[in-house]
Backbone bond lengths (Angstrom), bond angles and torsions (degrees), N, CA, C in turn:
res aa  C-N    CA-C-N  psi(-1)  N-CA   C-N-CA  omega(-1)  CA-C   N-CA-C  phi
1 M - - - 1.451 - - 1.528 108.08 -
2 T 1.342 115.60 130.58 1.458 119.27 -179.86 1.523 109.54 -78.01
3 E 1.329 114.59 164.09 1.467 119.66 179.00 1.526 110.36 -61.24
4 D 1.354 116.50 -39.49 1.460 121.04 -179.65 1.525 110.83 -64.32
5 T 1.342 117.15 -43.58 1.456 121.11 179.40 1.526 109.91 -63.41
6 A 1.342 116.74 -42.38 1.462 120.79 178.51 1.521 110.47 -61.66
7 R 1.354 116.94 -41.78 1.461 121.07 -179.97 1.527 110.64 -63.11
8 R 1.346 116.26 -44.26 1.469 119.53 179.05 1.519 110.60 -63.12
9 G 1.335 116.26 -40.64 1.457 119.87 178.74 1.517 111.33 -63.06
10 A 1.333 116.96 -42.27 1.458 121.10 178.65 1.513 110.84 -65.06
11 L 1.331 116.11 -38.31 1.459 120.06 178.73 1.519 110.06 -65.22
12 A 1.335 116.33 -43.92 1.463 120.50 -179.65 1.526 110.20 -64.85
13 A 1.343 117.28 -35.16 1.457 120.71 -178.51 1.527 111.40 -71.06
14 G 1.342 117.31 -28.30 1.456 120.78 -179.58 1.506 111.61 79.09
15 P 1.326 116.87 -178.14 1.458 120.01 -179.08 1.528 110.55 -68.89
16 P 1.347 117.30 156.93 1.467 119.66 178.91 1.517 110.90 -54.53
17 G 1.311 115.80 135.95 1.457 120.99 179.62 1.514 113.82 87.36
18 D 1.326 117.91 -9.49 1.471 121.54 178.79 1.517 108.19 -81.33
19 T 1.294 116.27 125.13 1.468 119.81 179.94 1.513 111.94 -94.69
20 G 1.312 117.69 4.83 1.463 121.10 179.11 1.509 110.93 87.68
21 P 1.342 116.16 -173.91 1.465 119.15 -178.89 1.528 111.09 -64.95
22 S 1.304 115.26 140.78 1.453 120.83 175.65 1.515 108.85 -78.06
23 P 1.324 118.02 154.34 1.470 119.28 176.17 1.524 109.37 -55.48
24 G 1.298 116.38 134.15 1.462 121.29 -179.31 1.517 113.60 82.24
25 D 1.347 117.68 -0.32 1.468 121.84 178.49 1.525 108.55 -66.06
26 P 1.332 117.93 126.28 1.464 120.05 -176.18 1.529 114.12 -80.61
27 A 1.333 118.28 14.62 1.464 120.74 -177.43 1.527 110.36 -58.79
28 T 1.319 115.58 132.98 1.464 121.94 179.14 1.517 108.52 -101.73
29 P 1.332 117.04 129.79 1.472 117.48 175.80 1.525 109.14 -59.34
30 P 1.340 118.12 142.41 1.473 120.64 -176.19 1.522 113.81 -51.97
31 E 1.328 117.89 -39.24 1.468 119.41 -176.33 1.527 112.78 -68.29
32 H 1.341 117.67 -7.70 1.463 121.03 176.15 1.524 112.14 -102.70
33 S 1.321 116.44 -0.03 1.457 121.53 -179.77 1.528 109.26 -95.75
34 L 1.329 117.02 127.38 1.463 120.57 178.35 1.526 111.31 -61.02
35 G 1.326 116.65 -35.77 1.458 120.64 179.27 1.523 112.55 -63.73
36 F 1.300 117.35 -26.87 1.461 122.74 176.57 1.527 110.19 -88.49
37 L 1.315 116.24 -43.51 1.464 122.25 -171.83 1.530 113.45 -72.28
38 L 1.326 117.61 -46.87 1.470 120.24 -175.55 1.526 113.00 -59.25
39 P 1.332 119.67 -50.45 1.474 118.02 179.33 1.527 112.63 -62.86
40 R 1.322 117.67 -36.28 1.474 120.34 -179.59 1.520 110.56 -67.44
41 V 1.329 116.96 -44.06 1.466 120.40 178.44 1.520 109.50 -64.79
42 A 1.341 117.64 -43.84 1.464 121.00 179.46 1.522 110.60 -60.13
43 H 1.321 116.87 -43.82 1.466 120.62 179.82 1.530 110.55 -62.93
44 S 1.302 116.76 -43.46 1.466 121.20 -179.59 1.527 111.12 -64.49
45 L 1.339 116.79 -43.61 1.462 120.79 178.28 1.521 111.28 -65.15
46 D 1.325 116.56 -41.15 1.463 121.09 179.22 1.527 110.42 -62.95
47 R 1.317 116.27 -43.94 1.466 120.01 -179.67 1.527 111.07 -62.66
48 A 1.334 117.38 -42.89 1.470 120.99 178.57 1.526 110.66 -63.77
49 F 1.328 117.16 -39.32 1.461 121.66 179.63 1.528 110.48 -66.20
50 E 1.335 116.29 -44.55 1.466 120.70 179.13 1.534 110.92 -63.09
51 E 1.331 116.93 -36.85 1.476 120.30 177.30 1.528 110.49 -63.63
52 M 1.335 116.82 -40.82 1.465 120.91 178.36 1.533 109.78 -64.28
53 L 1.336 117.17 -42.27 1.462 121.22 -178.86 1.527 112.76 -68.93
54 A 1.323 116.96 -25.12 1.468 121.01 -179.04 1.530 111.13 -58.62
55 A 1.320 117.53 -28.27 1.468 120.74 177.74 1.531 111.15 -63.28
56 Y 1.324 117.22 -21.31 1.468 122.69 179.92 1.524 111.08 -104.51
57 D 1.321 116.35 4.57 1.456 123.13 179.58 1.532 111.65 59.99
58 I 1.334 115.68 40.72 1.462 120.86 175.19 1.525 108.69 -137.46
59 R 1.317 114.36 171.73 1.466 122.08 175.55 1.525 107.92 -118.57
60 G 1.314 115.29 174.88 1.465 120.43 -179.93 1.514 112.69 -58.99
61 S 1.335 117.02 -35.25 1.467 119.86 179.77 1.532 110.91 -65.60
62 H 1.327 117.46 -34.98 1.471 120.73 176.54 1.535 109.84 -63.95
63 L 1.337 115.86 -48.18 1.460 119.34 -179.61 1.524 110.56 -64.35
64 G 1.336 116.84 -36.39 1.468 119.91 177.63 1.517 111.91 -59.79
65 V 1.325 116.57 -43.92 1.474 120.88 179.10 1.528 109.52 -65.44
66 L 1.323 116.88 -48.10 1.469 119.81 -179.33 1.528 111.06 -61.17
67 S 1.318 117.43 -43.10 1.470 121.17 -179.28 1.517 111.72 -65.74
68 T 1.331 116.30 -39.26 1.462 120.57 178.97 1.524 110.29 -64.21
69 L 1.323 116.87 -44.74 1.468 120.25 178.88 1.518 110.98 -67.04
70 R 1.332 117.40 -36.57 1.470 121.18 179.73 1.522 109.82 -65.49
71 A 1.329 116.24 -39.50 1.471 120.52 -177.27 1.520 113.38 -78.84
72 Y 1.351 117.68 -37.88 1.461 120.49 -170.05 1.515 114.92 -116.38
73 G 1.316 117.35 -5.23 1.455 119.69 179.84 1.520 111.70 82.58
74 P 1.342 117.45 -168.89 1.465 121.86 -176.38 1.526 112.04 -57.16
75 L 1.333 115.05 134.54 1.464 121.01 -179.71 1.526 109.34 -142.50
76 A 1.331 114.99 150.73 1.462 120.37 174.08 1.525 108.81 -66.36
77 Q 1.329 115.66 143.56 1.465 120.53 179.36 1.521 110.85 -53.57
78 Q 1.322 116.48 -39.78 1.460 122.18 -179.22 1.536 110.69 -59.61
79 R 1.323 116.97 -42.53 1.473 120.77 179.25 1.517 111.29 -66.67
80 I 1.321 116.17 -40.82 1.471 119.87 179.57 1.520 109.79 -63.49
81 A 1.332 116.85 -44.41 1.467 120.70 179.35 1.530 110.47 -58.73
82 A 1.334 117.16 -45.68 1.465 120.68 179.79 1.523 110.78 -64.72
83 Y 1.315 116.85 -43.66 1.465 121.64 -178.16 1.521 111.52 -62.27
84 L 1.332 116.83 -41.87 1.462 120.75 -177.22 1.526 113.23 -89.76
85 G 1.336 117.01 -5.99 1.452 119.90 -179.50 1.522 112.32 71.98
86 L 1.334 116.65 32.05 1.463 121.88 179.34 1.520 110.09 -100.03
87 E 1.315 116.27 148.21 1.459 120.43 170.77 1.524 107.02 -64.21
88 R 1.320 116.81 147.56 1.476 120.02 -178.53 1.521 112.14 -57.64
89 Q 1.338 117.36 -42.42 1.464 119.80 -178.87 1.534 110.93 -65.64
90 T 1.314 117.01 -36.26 1.467 120.05 176.53 1.518 109.69 -62.12
91 L 1.337 116.10 -43.74 1.467 119.61 179.13 1.525 110.40 -63.24
92 V 1.316 117.96 -40.72 1.469 121.25 178.59 1.526 109.65 -60.44
93 N 1.328 117.39 -44.35 1.468 120.94 179.44 1.526 111.68 -63.27
94 V 1.325 116.85 -42.55 1.466 121.12 178.30 1.527 109.49 -64.46
95 A 1.337 116.93 -45.14 1.468 121.14 179.55 1.527 110.94 -61.88
96 D 1.331 116.88 -41.00 1.473 120.49 176.55 1.524 110.38 -57.93
97 D 1.322 115.82 -46.17 1.457 121.09 -178.97 1.536 111.00 -63.75
98 L 1.321 116.51 -46.29 1.471 120.04 -179.73 1.524 111.23 -65.66
99 E 1.333 117.01 -36.80 1.463 120.78 178.58 1.534 110.43 -67.44
100 R 1.317 116.30 -42.48 1.477 121.26 178.52 1.535 110.67 -59.53
101 R 1.324 116.20 -33.16 1.467 120.91 -179.07 1.529 111.98 -86.17
102 G 1.331 117.47 -1.33 1.458 121.09 178.33 1.521 113.71 77.28
103 L 1.332 117.22 20.84 1.463 121.07 -176.96 1.530 112.90 -94.27
104 V 1.336 116.48 -24.04 1.465 121.95 175.75 1.519 108.92 -136.27
105 E 1.313 115.00 160.43 1.471 122.39 173.22 1.520 107.17 -123.57
106 R 1.317 115.30 147.93 1.462 121.49 173.87 1.516 108.20 -104.01
107 H 1.317 114.52 139.18 1.460 121.00 176.18 1.525 108.02 -136.92
108 P 1.312 118.23 150.87 1.471 119.32 175.25 1.529 109.63 -64.11
109 H 1.322 115.76 145.31 1.466 121.39 176.54 1.525 107.70 -64.09
110 P 1.337 118.69 138.16 1.471 120.33 -176.68 1.526 114.68 -64.12
111 R 1.349 118.82 -22.63 1.462 120.34 -177.52 1.524 114.03 -122.27
112 D 1.328 117.40 -9.66 1.467 119.89 -176.81 1.527 108.67 -138.49
113 R 1.325 115.88 102.14 1.469 120.67 -174.45 1.530 112.94 -63.72
114 R 1.330 117.66 -15.83 1.471 120.25 179.61 1.523 111.85 -75.00
115 L 1.320 117.02 -18.72 1.465 121.27 -174.61 1.524 112.01 -103.03
116 Q 1.323 114.82 150.09 1.463 122.39 174.49 1.526 108.35 -112.82
117 V 1.315 115.76 135.36 1.465 122.09 178.14 1.517 108.11 -101.92
118 L 1.327 116.09 133.84 1.464 121.09 175.13 1.517 109.18 -97.47
119 R 1.319 115.00 140.45 1.468 121.95 179.28 1.526 107.06 -137.01
120 L 1.332 116.42 135.04 1.467 120.73 175.90 1.517 110.47 -67.76
121 T 1.312 115.97 141.82 1.464 120.80 171.36 1.538 107.35 -90.60
122 A 1.314 116.92 172.14 1.468 120.18 176.07 1.529 109.68 -60.66
123 A 1.337 116.31 -40.07 1.469 120.04 177.14 1.524 110.34 -64.02
124 G 1.331 116.91 -36.72 1.463 121.61 178.14 1.519 112.17 -64.67
125 R 1.343 116.34 -41.26 1.467 119.89 177.52 1.525 110.67 -63.74
126 A 1.327 116.87 -45.29 1.467 120.72 -179.39 1.534 110.46 -64.06
127 F 1.345 116.77 -43.93 1.460 120.94 179.02 1.526 110.16 -62.98
128 H 1.332 116.27 -46.21 1.461 120.29 178.81 1.513 110.70 -56.31
129 D 1.309 116.94 -46.51 1.462 120.00 -176.20 1.534 111.40 -62.66
130 R 1.341 117.71 -37.70 1.475 120.88 177.01 1.526 110.95 -65.94
131 V 1.323 116.13 -48.06 1.463 120.15 -178.52 1.519 110.40 -67.51
132 D 1.320 117.43 -39.12 1.458 121.36 179.90 1.530 110.70 -62.50
133 A 1.331 117.13 -38.21 1.474 120.14 177.09 1.523 110.13 -64.02
134 A 1.332 117.07 -41.39 1.467 120.92 177.80 1.533 110.28 -65.97
135 A 1.322 117.25 -39.48 1.466 121.27 178.62 1.523 110.50 -65.00
136 E 1.323 116.48 -39.14 1.465 121.02 177.98 1.529 110.58 -63.83
137 A 1.334 117.41 -43.90 1.467 121.52 177.55 1.533 110.20 -62.85
138 H 1.326 116.39 -41.46 1.467 121.30 177.87 1.528 109.61 -60.91
139 Q 1.316 116.53 -44.54 1.463 121.20 -179.62 1.526 110.65 -61.49
140 H 1.327 117.51 -41.13 1.470 120.39 178.32 1.523 111.02 -62.98
141 R 1.337 117.11 -39.00 1.472 120.39 177.73 1.521 110.79 -65.59
142 V 1.324 116.19 -46.73 1.459 120.89 -175.31 1.527 111.78 -68.17
143 Y 1.314 116.47 -46.10 1.464 120.14 -175.35 1.523 112.63 -94.78
144 G 1.322 116.99 6.63 1.462 121.28 -179.61 1.516 114.11 -60.64
145 A 1.335 117.33 -23.16 1.461 120.66 178.62 1.531 111.47 -71.24
146 L 1.327 116.23 -16.63 1.461 121.05 179.38 1.524 109.97 -99.83
147 S 1.309 115.83 141.50 1.462 119.20 174.51 1.523 108.78 -69.44
148 E 1.318 116.68 167.81 1.466 120.31 178.34 1.526 110.76 -59.90
149 V 1.312 116.38 -40.54 1.469 121.02 178.97 1.522 110.10 -64.72
150 E 1.335 117.38 -41.67 1.462 120.76 178.32 1.532 111.02 -64.46
151 Q 1.326 116.94 -39.20 1.460 120.30 178.01 1.526 110.77 -63.34
152 E 1.328 116.42 -43.81 1.470 120.27 178.07 1.525 110.56 -63.78
153 T 1.329 116.62 -40.78 1.462 121.40 179.09 1.523 110.61 -64.41
154 L 1.325 117.28 -43.82 1.460 121.32 178.10 1.529 110.38 -59.20
155 G 1.317 116.86 -45.90 1.465 120.86 177.87 1.516 111.70 -59.24
156 R 1.328 116.74 -43.48 1.467 121.61 179.53 1.536 110.38 -63.29
157 I 1.331 116.47 -42.90 1.464 120.82 -179.78 1.528 110.72 -64.95
158 L 1.332 117.19 -44.58 1.461 119.95 -179.63 1.523 111.18 -63.14
159 R 1.337 117.33 -40.13 1.471 119.23 177.59 1.526 110.60 -65.96
160 K 1.318 116.70 -34.36 1.462 120.63 178.48 1.529 111.04 -68.56
161 L 1.326 116.81 -34.24 1.465 121.29 179.71 1.525 112.74 -72.62
162 A 1.331 116.93 -22.51 1.471 119.92 -179.66 1.527 107.90 -61.37
163 P 1.334 117.18 118.32 1.469 119.84 -178.11 1.522 111.63 -58.36
164 S 1.289 115.65 139.94 1.456 121.19 179.66 1.521 110.17 -56.03
165 G 1.324 115.69 126.75 1.454 120.93 177.80 1.517 113.47 87.59
166 H 1.334 118.30 -34.13 1.464 120.71 -176.30 1.522 111.56 -65.83
167 F 1.318 117.23 -41.61 1.456 121.12 -179.44 1.519 110.94 -109.68
168 E 1.320 116.41 21.03 1.459 121.10 -176.46 1.525 112.03 -50.98
169 A 1.321 117.31 -44.32 1.467 120.94 -178.19 1.516 111.53 -63.26
170 L 1.340 117.15 -29.14 1.462 119.57 -178.99 1.527 112.17 -70.92
171 F 1.327 116.62 -22.68 1.453 119.25 -176.39 1.522 112.21 -111.84
172 T 1.314 116.19 13.57 1.457 122.08 178.31 1.519 108.17 -116.52
173 T 1.314 116.37 124.27 1.458 120.09 179.37 1.518 109.44 -65.69
174 P 1.326 116.63 125.69 1.473 117.98 179.07 1.527 111.04 -70.51
175 R 1.322 115.49 143.90 1.462 120.66 177.04 1.505 108.79 -80.49
176 R 1.315 115.72 136.09 1.464 119.91 179.42 1.515 110.24 -63.48
177 D 1.307 115.36 141.78 1.456 120.24 -177.72 1.520 113.48 -89.39
178 D 1.316 116.81 -4.35 1.464 117.50 176.91 1.530 110.34 -99.27
179 E 1.351 116.69 5.55 1.460 120.48 177.60 1.519 109.07 -97.35
180 K 1.314 115.96 152.02 1.466 120.14 176.69 1.526 108.55 -76.12
181 E 1.335 115.37 147.89 1.472 120.33 179.19 1.500 110.32 -78.39
């Protein structure tokens, strides 16, 4: 008997003196509970995504910044952090890394000297497009078990689960920082 099999057997047996669920006991096995299943699936998907990104020597937060800049143009670091749900210091570290690699440039905000605006470089656009293609292929592999309708439904359900206000920045298009107010 392997250690894993022994552990599963011990788990199934429960603590000493436990006779298990009583007849009619409404206990739900953990794998049938959304509160158990969703975080585990999210963690597993995140880990697989991060492993795919490791081939490009980046993390999901790097791709998030590059994708946000590719989609919306130059933005203040503060706006990007809010949009992606990153701590400001995490965003600064990611921006430092991307700038060191020549993928983004920092410029002073046109109206607020306290803020720095990030802008993709040509190398950043090309790098983003390569990584984004790999991410798209990864997504097709991962979600391939779901039909297109199921994928759309899953997306709709996840957006519905996002608590009102908590993820507001994620669903609000950031205003470009190089535009006049």
